[in-house]
TORVEX-400424 format. One record per residue: residue number from 0; x, y, z of N, C-alpha, C, O in turn; residue in one letter; chain. Coordinates in nm, 3 decimals. Layout:
BEGIN
- NUM	X	Y	Z	X	Y	Z	X	Y	Z	X	Y	Z	A	A
...
***
This chain:
BEGIN
- 0	0.925	-0.597	1.337	0.788	-0.554	1.331	0.735	-0.520	1.470	0.655	-0.428	1.485	M	A
- 1	0.779	-0.592	1.573	0.730	-0.567	1.708	0.772	-0.429	1.757	0.698	-0.363	1.830	A	A
- 2	0.892	-0.384	1.715	0.940	-0.253	1.755	0.849	-0.143	1.701	0.824	-0.044	1.770	K	A
- 3	0.800	-0.160	1.578	0.716	-0.059	1.517	0.582	-0.045	1.589	0.529	0.066	1.599	Q	A
- 4	0.528	-0.154	1.639	0.397	-0.148	1.705	0.405	-0.064	1.833	0.310	0.007	1.866	K	A
- 5	0.517	-0.073	1.906	0.527	0.000	2.031	0.574	0.145	2.008	0.561	0.228	2.099	T	A
- 6	0.626	0.176	1.892	0.675	0.309	1.861	0.558	0.407	1.852	0.463	0.382	1.777	D	A
- 7	0.563	0.519	1.926	0.450	0.613	1.923	0.432	0.684	1.789	0.321	0.724	1.756	P	A
- 8	0.539	0.698	1.709	0.528	0.766	1.580	0.472	0.676	1.471	0.413	0.725	1.375	N	A
- 9	0.488	0.544	1.485	0.442	0.451	1.382	0.290	0.445	1.382	0.227	0.416	1.484	Y	A
- 10	0.231	0.474	1.264	0.085	0.473	1.256	0.043	0.433	1.116	0.085	0.496	1.018	K	A
- 11	-0.040	0.330	1.104	-0.093	0.289	0.975	-0.207	0.384	0.939	-0.300	0.403	1.016	V	A
- 12	-0.198	0.444	0.819	-0.298	0.540	0.775	-0.405	0.470	0.693	-0.524	0.484	0.719	I	A
- 13	-0.361	0.395	0.591	-0.454	0.324	0.503	-0.392	0.192	0.463	-0.271	0.182	0.444	A	A
- 14	-0.476	0.090	0.452	-0.430	-0.043	0.416	-0.516	-0.096	0.303	-0.638	-0.082	0.305	E	A
- 15	-0.453	-0.156	0.204	-0.524	-0.215	0.092	-0.541	-0.364	0.121	-0.459	-0.446	0.079	N	A
- 16	-0.645	-0.399	0.193	-0.665	-0.536	0.237	-0.706	-0.627	0.122	-0.682	-0.747	0.125	R	A
- 17	-0.766	-0.568	0.021	-0.812	-0.644	-0.095	-0.694	-0.692	-0.182	-0.708	-0.788	-0.257	R	A
- 18	-0.580	-0.624	-0.173	-0.466	-0.653	-0.259	-0.418	-0.797	-0.242	-0.388	-0.864	-0.341	A	A
- 19	-0.410	-0.846	-0.119	-0.360	-0.982	-0.097	-0.459	-1.087	-0.145	-0.421	-1.201	-0.170	R	A
- 20	-0.585	-1.050	-0.158	-0.686	-1.142	-0.209	-0.683	-1.144	-0.363	-0.693	-1.251	-0.423	F	A
- 21	-0.669	-1.027	-0.425	-0.675	-1.017	-0.571	-0.542	-1.046	-0.639	-0.539	-1.081	-0.757	D	A
- 22	-0.430	-1.034	-0.566	-0.298	-1.049	-0.626	-0.212	-1.146	-0.546	-0.225	-1.157	-0.424	Y	A
- 23	-0.123	-1.215	-0.616	-0.019	-1.295	-0.552	0.103	-1.204	-0.544	0.165	-1.174	-0.646	A	A
- 24	0.139	-1.160	-0.422	0.246	-1.064	-0.405	0.379	-1.138	-0.396	0.400	-1.220	-0.307	I	A
- 25	0.469	-1.107	-0.491	0.598	-1.174	-0.497	0.702	-1.103	-0.410	0.784	-1.169	-0.346	E	A
- 26	0.698	-0.971	-0.409	0.798	-0.895	-0.334	0.735	-0.762	-0.295	0.642	-0.715	-0.360	D	A
- 27	0.786	-0.701	-0.188	0.736	-0.568	-0.152	0.853	-0.474	-0.127	0.966	-0.516	-0.106	D	A
- 28	0.822	-0.343	-0.131	0.924	-0.240	-0.126	0.867	-0.118	-0.055	0.755	-0.076	-0.083	L	A
- 29	0.945	-0.061	0.035	0.904	0.063	0.102	0.956	0.181	0.022	1.073	0.185	-0.016	E	A
- 30	0.869	0.278	-0.004	0.914	0.396	-0.076	0.854	0.521	-0.012	0.749	0.516	0.052	C	A
- 31	0.923	0.632	-0.031	0.874	0.759	0.018	0.767	0.813	-0.076	0.752	0.764	-0.188	G	A
- 32	0.694	0.912	-0.030	0.588	0.970	-0.112	0.597	1.122	-0.101	0.607	1.177	0.009	I	A
- 33	0.592	1.190	-0.216	0.604	1.335	-0.221	0.466	1.396	-0.197	0.376	1.381	-0.279	L	A
- 34	0.450	1.466	-0.084	0.320	1.520	-0.045	0.327	1.671	-0.023	0.434	1.726	0.003	L	A
- 35	0.213	1.736	-0.035	0.200	1.877	0.000	0.163	1.886	0.148	0.122	1.786	0.208	E	A
- 36	0.176	2.005	0.206	0.152	2.023	0.350	0.012	1.986	0.393	-0.005	1.920	0.495	G	A
- 37	-0.089	2.029	0.316	-0.227	1.999	0.354	-0.255	1.849	0.344	-0.340	1.797	0.416	S	A
- 38	-0.183	1.779	0.254	-0.201	1.634	0.242	-0.149	1.562	0.366	-0.212	1.468	0.415	E	A
- 39	-0.035	1.607	0.417	0.021	1.546	0.538	-0.073	1.568	0.657	-0.097	1.477	0.736	V	A
- 40	-0.125	1.689	0.668	-0.219	1.719	0.777	-0.343	1.630	0.767	-0.392	1.579	0.868	K	A
- 41	-0.394	1.613	0.646	-0.511	1.529	0.626	-0.481	1.383	0.659	-0.566	1.315	0.717	S	A
- 42	-0.361	1.335	0.624	-0.322	1.198	0.657	-0.313	1.179	0.808	-0.353	1.075	0.860	L	A
- 43	-0.260	1.278	0.878	-0.252	1.269	1.024	-0.392	1.260	1.085	-0.411	1.195	1.188	R	A
- 44	-0.489	1.327	1.022	-0.628	1.321	1.068	-0.692	1.188	1.028	-0.796	1.150	1.082	A	A
- 45	-0.630	1.117	0.934	-0.676	0.982	0.900	-0.768	0.972	0.780	-0.842	0.874	0.769	G	A
- 46	-0.766	1.068	0.689	-0.856	1.062	0.574	-0.789	1.023	0.445	-0.745	1.110	0.369	G	A
- 47	-0.780	0.893	0.419	-0.721	0.850	0.292	-0.769	0.710	0.254	-0.821	0.636	0.336	S	A
- 48	-0.748	0.678	0.125	-0.788	0.547	0.073	-0.694	0.509	-0.041	-0.674	0.588	-0.133	N	A
- 49	-0.635	0.389	-0.035	-0.547	0.343	-0.142	-0.601	0.216	-0.206	-0.530	0.148	-0.280	I	A
- 50	-0.727	0.183	-0.178	-0.784	0.056	-0.225	-0.791	0.047	-0.376	-0.760	-0.059	-0.432	A	A
- 51	-0.830	0.155	-0.446	-0.841	0.144	-0.590	-0.725	0.210	-0.663	-0.737	0.243	-0.781	E	A
- 52	-0.613	0.229	-0.595	-0.497	0.293	-0.658	-0.395	0.190	-0.705	-0.401	0.072	-0.669	S	A
- 53	-0.300	0.237	-0.785	-0.192	0.152	-0.834	-0.069	0.239	-0.859	-0.079	0.362	-0.865	Y	A
- 54	0.046	0.175	-0.873	0.170	0.247	-0.901	0.214	0.216	-1.043	0.190	0.107	-1.094	A	A
- 55	0.279	0.314	-1.106	0.326	0.295	-1.244	0.458	0.367	-1.264	0.488	0.466	-1.197	T	A
- 56	0.538	0.317	-1.357	0.665	0.380	-1.392	0.644	0.456	-1.524	0.616	0.395	-1.627	V	A
- 57	0.659	0.590	-1.519	0.646	0.676	-1.638	0.768	0.767	-1.648	0.804	0.835	-1.552	D	A
- 58	0.831	0.767	-1.765	0.945	0.857	-1.792	1.053	0.849	-1.685	1.109	0.951	-1.645	D	A
- 59	1.083	0.728	-1.640	1.190	0.710	-1.542	1.154	0.755	-1.401	1.243	0.776	-1.318	G	A
- 60	1.025	0.771	-1.372	0.979	0.809	-1.237	0.866	0.716	-1.196	0.792	0.665	-1.280	E	A
- 61	0.853	0.695	-1.065	0.750	0.608	-1.010	0.636	0.695	-0.957	0.658	0.790	-0.881	L	A
- 62	0.512	0.662	-0.999	0.395	0.743	-0.963	0.288	0.658	-0.896	0.268	0.542	-0.932	W	A
- 63	0.219	0.717	-0.798	0.101	0.657	-0.737	-0.021	0.723	-0.800	-0.038	0.844	-0.792	L	A
- 64	-0.104	0.640	-0.864	-0.217	0.692	-0.941	-0.348	0.655	-0.871	-0.365	0.543	-0.823	V	A
- 65	-0.441	0.751	-0.867	-0.578	0.730	-0.817	-0.587	0.703	-0.667	-0.682	0.639	-0.622	N	A
- 66	-0.491	0.750	-0.589	-0.504	0.739	-0.444	-0.583	0.860	-0.394	-0.573	0.969	-0.450	S	A
- 67	-0.661	0.840	-0.289	-0.747	0.946	-0.238	-0.694	0.996	-0.104	-0.672	0.917	-0.012	Y	A
- 68	-0.674	1.127	-0.094	-0.643	1.192	0.034	-0.748	1.300	0.053	-0.760	1.391	-0.029	I	A
- 69	-0.823	1.288	0.162	-0.935	1.379	0.187	-0.888	1.524	0.195	-0.775	1.550	0.239	A	A
- 70	-0.971	1.619	0.153	-0.931	1.760	0.165	-0.917	1.800	0.311	-0.992	1.752	0.397	P	A
- 71	-0.822	1.888	0.339	-0.799	1.935	0.475	-0.874	2.067	0.491	-0.843	2.167	0.427	Y	A
- 72	-0.973	2.064	0.579	-1.067	2.178	0.590	-0.999	2.308	0.635	-1.038	2.416	0.592	E	A
- 73	-0.898	2.298	0.722	-0.834	2.420	0.774	-0.745	2.488	0.671	-0.708	2.604	0.689	Q	A
- 74	-0.709	2.418	0.562	-0.626	2.478	0.457	-0.715	2.563	0.368	-0.784	2.510	0.280	A	A
- 75	-0.715	2.692	0.389	-0.803	2.782	0.314	-0.747	2.809	0.174	-0.819	2.792	0.075	K	A
- 76	-0.622	2.851	0.165	-0.566	2.893	0.036	-0.492	2.781	-0.036	-0.496	2.773	-0.159	M	A
- 77	-0.425	2.695	0.039	-0.337	2.595	-0.023	-0.400	2.456	-0.017	-0.345	2.364	0.043	F	A
- 78	-0.516	2.442	-0.079	-0.582	2.311	-0.082	-0.514	2.222	-0.185	-0.456	2.270	-0.281	K	A
- 79	-0.523	2.091	-0.162	-0.463	1.995	-0.257	-0.572	1.926	-0.338	-0.688	1.922	-0.299	H	A
- 80	-0.531	1.873	-0.452	-0.621	1.797	-0.536	-0.633	1.657	-0.474	-0.531	1.595	-0.442	E	A
- 81	-0.755	1.606	-0.459	-0.776	1.482	-0.383	-0.720	1.358	-0.451	-0.664	1.272	-0.383	E	A
- 82	-0.734	1.347	-0.580	-0.690	1.226	-0.652	-0.578	1.253	-0.752	-0.575	1.192	-0.859	R	A
- 83	-0.486	1.341	-0.719	-0.377	1.371	-0.812	-0.273	1.258	-0.811	-0.267	1.177	-0.719	R	A
- 84	-0.190	1.257	-0.917	-0.079	1.160	-0.922	0.029	1.207	-0.827	0.069	1.323	-0.831	R	A
- 85	0.075	1.118	-0.741	0.177	1.154	-0.643	0.306	1.079	-0.674	0.304	0.958	-0.701	R	A
- 86	0.416	1.150	-0.671	0.545	1.090	-0.704	0.594	1.005	-0.586	0.586	1.047	-0.471	K	A
- 87	0.643	0.885	-0.617	0.700	0.796	-0.517	0.852	0.801	-0.528	0.907	0.808	-0.637	L	A
- 88	0.919	0.797	-0.413	1.063	0.814	-0.409	1.132	0.680	-0.383	1.116	0.620	-0.277	L	A
- 89	1.209	0.635	-0.481	1.289	0.512	-0.469	1.425	0.537	-0.533	1.443	0.634	-0.607	V	A
- 90	1.520	0.450	-0.505	1.652	0.464	-0.565	1.646	0.424	-0.712	1.552	0.358	-0.755	S	A
- 91	1.748	0.463	-0.789	1.751	0.430	-0.932	1.752	0.279	-0.954	1.687	0.228	-1.045	R	A
- 92	1.827	0.209	-0.870	1.837	0.063	-0.883	1.701	-0.002	-0.860	1.659	-0.089	-0.936	K	A
- 93	1.631	0.040	-0.754	1.499	-0.014	-0.724	1.401	0.020	-0.837	1.317	-0.063	-0.874	E	A
- 94	1.411	0.142	-0.890	1.323	0.183	-0.999	1.343	0.095	-1.122	1.246	0.056	-1.186	L	A
- 95	1.468	0.064	-1.155	1.493	-0.021	-1.272	1.442	-0.163	-1.247	1.391	-0.227	-1.339	S	A
- 96	1.454	-0.212	-1.123	1.400	-0.344	-1.088	1.248	-0.345	-1.102	1.191	-0.442	-1.153	N	A
- 97	1.181	-0.239	-1.057	1.035	-0.229	-1.068	0.992	-0.222	-1.214	0.894	-0.286	-1.253	L	A
- 98	1.066	-0.145	-1.295	1.032	-0.132	-1.436	1.046	-0.267	-1.505	0.960	-0.306	-1.585	W	A
- 99	1.155	-0.340	-1.475	1.175	-0.473	-1.534	1.064	-0.569	-1.491	1.017	-0.649	-1.572	N	A
- 100	1.022	-0.561	-1.366	0.917	-0.650	-1.316	0.783	-0.623	-1.384	0.709	-0.717	-1.413	A	A
- 101	0.752	-0.497	-1.409	0.623	-0.465	-1.471	0.621	-0.499	-1.619	0.513	-0.512	-1.678	T	A
- 102	0.737	-0.513	-1.681	0.741	-0.549	-1.822	0.712	-0.698	-1.844	0.673	-0.739	-1.953	Q	A
- 103	0.730	-0.779	-1.737	0.695	-0.920	-1.748	0.544	-0.935	-1.757	0.470	-0.845	-1.719	R	A
- 104	0.499	-1.049	-1.807	0.356	-1.070	-1.830	0.277	-1.076	-1.698	0.307	-1.157	-1.610	K	A
- 105	0.177	-0.991	-1.687	0.084	-0.997	-1.574	0.132	-0.935	-1.445	0.061	-0.942	-1.345	G	A
- 106	0.250	-0.874	-1.442	0.300	-0.814	-1.319	0.252	-0.669	-1.307	0.244	-0.597	-1.406	M	A
- 107	0.221	-0.628	-1.184	0.175	-0.491	-1.160	0.226	-0.445	-1.025	0.270	-0.526	-0.943	T	A
- 108	0.221	-0.315	-1.001	0.265	-0.257	-0.875	0.142	-0.215	-0.795	0.065	-0.129	-0.838	L	A
- 109	0.123	-0.278	-0.679	0.003	-0.257	-0.599	0.042	-0.195	-0.465	0.128	-0.249	-0.396	V	A
- 110	-0.019	-0.082	-0.427	0.007	-0.027	-0.294	-0.056	-0.115	-0.187	-0.173	-0.153	-0.198	P	A
- 111	0.021	-0.147	-0.083	-0.028	-0.235	0.023	-0.066	-0.157	0.148	-0.177	-0.171	0.200	L	A
- 112	0.027	-0.073	0.197	0.004	0.000	0.322	0.061	0.141	0.310	0.173	0.159	0.261	V	A
- 113	-0.014	0.240	0.355	0.033	0.378	0.367	0.044	0.406	0.515	-0.053	0.389	0.589	L	A
- 114	0.161	0.450	0.560	0.183	0.466	0.705	0.287	0.573	0.734	0.362	0.614	0.646	Y	A
- 115	0.291	0.617	0.859	0.397	0.702	0.909	0.498	0.611	0.976	0.461	0.531	1.062	F	A
- 116	0.628	0.623	0.939	0.730	0.537	1.000	0.772	0.589	1.137	0.712	0.685	1.187	N	A
- 117	0.873	0.528	1.196	0.915	0.565	1.331	0.969	0.707	1.340	0.972	0.765	1.448	H	A
- 118	1.011	0.765	1.226	1.059	0.904	1.225	0.948	1.002	1.193	0.972	1.123	1.189	R	A
- 119	0.826	0.953	1.171	0.712	1.040	1.142	0.699	1.077	0.995	0.626	1.170	0.961	G	A
- 120	0.770	1.005	0.907	0.762	1.032	0.763	0.658	0.941	0.699	0.645	0.825	0.736	L	A
- 121	0.585	0.995	0.602	0.485	0.916	0.531	0.554	0.821	0.435	0.635	0.864	0.353	A	A
- 122	0.524	0.693	0.445	0.584	0.590	0.359	0.472	0.506	0.298	0.363	0.495	0.353	K	A
- 123	0.502	0.446	0.183	0.408	0.359	0.115	0.478	0.229	0.085	0.588	0.228	0.030	L	A
- 124	0.416	0.118	0.123	0.471	-0.013	0.089	0.398	-0.061	-0.035	0.276	-0.078	-0.034	K	A
- 125	0.474	-0.083	-0.143	0.414	-0.133	-0.266	0.459	-0.276	-0.290	0.571	-0.314	-0.256	I	A
- 126	0.372	-0.354	-0.349	0.402	-0.493	-0.377	0.412	-0.517	-0.527	0.334	-0.463	-0.605	G	A
- 127	0.510	-0.598	-0.566	0.520	-0.643	-0.704	0.435	-0.768	-0.711	0.469	-0.870	-0.651	I	A
- 128	0.325	-0.761	-0.785	0.223	-0.865	-0.776	0.179	-0.915	-0.912	0.195	-0.848	-1.014	A	A
- 129	0.125	-1.035	-0.910	0.066	-1.095	-1.030	-0.081	-1.120	-0.999	-0.114	-1.173	-0.893	K	A
- 130	-0.169	-1.081	-1.090	-0.312	-1.097	-1.068	-0.352	-1.243	-1.054	-0.305	-1.328	-1.130	G	A
- 131	-0.439	-1.272	-0.958	-0.487	-1.408	-0.938	-0.608	-1.435	-1.027	-0.688	-1.346	-1.053	K	A
- 132	-0.619	-1.555	-1.071	-0.737	-1.600	-1.144	-0.843	-1.641	-1.040	-0.811	-1.651	-0.922	K	A
- 133	-0.966	-1.663	-1.084	-1.075	-1.697	-0.991	-1.046	-1.825	-0.914	-1.076	-1.834	-0.795	N	A
- 134	-0.989	-1.926	-0.981	-0.962	-2.052	-0.909	-0.853	-2.034	-0.805	-0.855	-2.102	-0.702	H	A
- 135	-0.758	-1.943	-0.829	-0.654	-1.914	-0.729	-0.716	-1.846	-0.607	-0.678	-1.875	-0.494	D	A
- 136	-0.812	-1.756	-0.631	-0.879	-1.687	-0.521	-0.957	-1.785	-0.435	-0.954	-1.778	-0.312	K	A
- 137	-1.027	-1.879	-0.501	-1.103	-1.980	-0.427	-1.010	-2.068	-0.345	-1.042	-2.105	-0.232	R	A
- 138	-0.895	-2.101	-0.403	-0.798	-2.186	-0.333	-0.743	-2.116	-0.208	-0.734	-2.177	-0.102	E	A
- 139	-0.708	-1.988	-0.221	-0.655	-1.915	-0.106	-0.763	-1.894	0.000	-0.734	-1.894	0.120	S	A
- 140	-0.888	-1.877	-0.043	-0.998	-1.864	0.052	-1.020	-1.995	0.128	-1.046	-1.993	0.249	E	A
- 141	-1.008	-2.108	0.059	-1.023	-2.238	0.123	-0.912	-2.261	0.225	-0.936	-2.314	0.334	A	A
- 142	-0.789	-2.221	0.190	-0.677	-2.234	0.283	-0.700	-2.150	0.408	-0.676	-2.195	0.520	K	A
- 143	-0.748	-2.027	0.387	-0.773	-1.937	0.500	-0.882	-1.994	0.591	-0.869	-1.990	0.714	R	A
- 144	-0.990	-2.046	0.531	-1.098	-2.105	0.610	-1.048	-2.226	0.689	-1.085	-2.243	0.806	D	A
- 145	-0.965	-2.309	0.627	-0.913	-2.427	0.695	-0.822	-2.387	0.811	-0.827	-2.450	0.917	W	A
- 146	-0.740	-2.285	0.792	-0.652	-2.243	0.903	-0.734	-2.186	1.018	-0.699	-2.206	1.134	S	A
- 147	-0.843	-2.116	0.988	-0.932	-2.067	1.095	-0.995	-2.184	1.170	-1.000	-2.185	1.293	R	A
- 148	-1.044	-2.282	1.093	-1.106	-2.400	1.153	-1.007	-2.475	1.242	-1.041	-2.519	1.352	Q	A
- 149	-0.884	-2.488	1.193	-0.778	-2.556	1.267	-0.751	-2.484	1.400	-0.735	-2.548	1.504	K	A
- 150	-0.744	-2.350	1.395	-0.720	-2.271	1.516	-0.834	-2.291	1.617	-0.810	-2.301	1.737	Q	A
- 151	-0.957	-2.296	1.568	-1.072	-2.318	1.656	-1.063	-2.455	1.723	-1.087	-2.468	1.844	R	A
- 152	-1.028	-2.556	1.645	-1.017	-2.690	1.700	-0.907	-2.700	1.806	-0.925	-2.761	1.911	L	A
- 153	-0.793	-2.638	1.776	-0.681	-2.638	1.871	-0.718	-2.562	1.999	-0.681	-2.603	2.109	L	A
- 154	-0.792	-2.453	1.983	-0.831	-2.371	2.098	-0.931	-2.450	2.187	-0.921	-2.446	2.309	K	A
- 155	-1.026	-2.519	2.124	-1.126	-2.594	2.199	-1.065	-2.713	2.275	-1.105	-2.742	2.388	D	A
- 156	-0.970	-2.782	2.212	-0.913	-2.901	2.274	-0.787	-2.871	2.353	-0.739	-2.958	2.426	H	A
- 157	-0.733	-2.750	2.343	-0.606	-2.721	2.408	-0.618	-2.653	2.537	-0.517	-2.623	2.600	G	A
***
């Protein structure tokens, strides 16, 4: 992870910060995303949102549904649709694992981070997650608050 931070090509475009609060993420997977030219330009400019999107397996293909990529103003003729379904690229083996995971009770595919990797390619990290109940959310919030408090105490006395 440290190598990616110093890499000039690595850039986080959009992050779904709410996902770790609403879901218990069991596993994550990096996958490619099929984009049009104006979409890539718009992502480089930084206009996107994956907070209310999700991934689904349909007809043996993996799709990202309801993700937002802002329109690219300089694209006069070849504009893209802002909230279209975008195909995600994974191997057959990974796709069958994802399909099996979503068939289990309560499991879903949640996009976590949209970023450009070290080679400058747009990638999406999706998590295989189970929805948290309200008491689970309160418990994780209490843990987070306690760890913050602990850090403050250590900082003050250390």
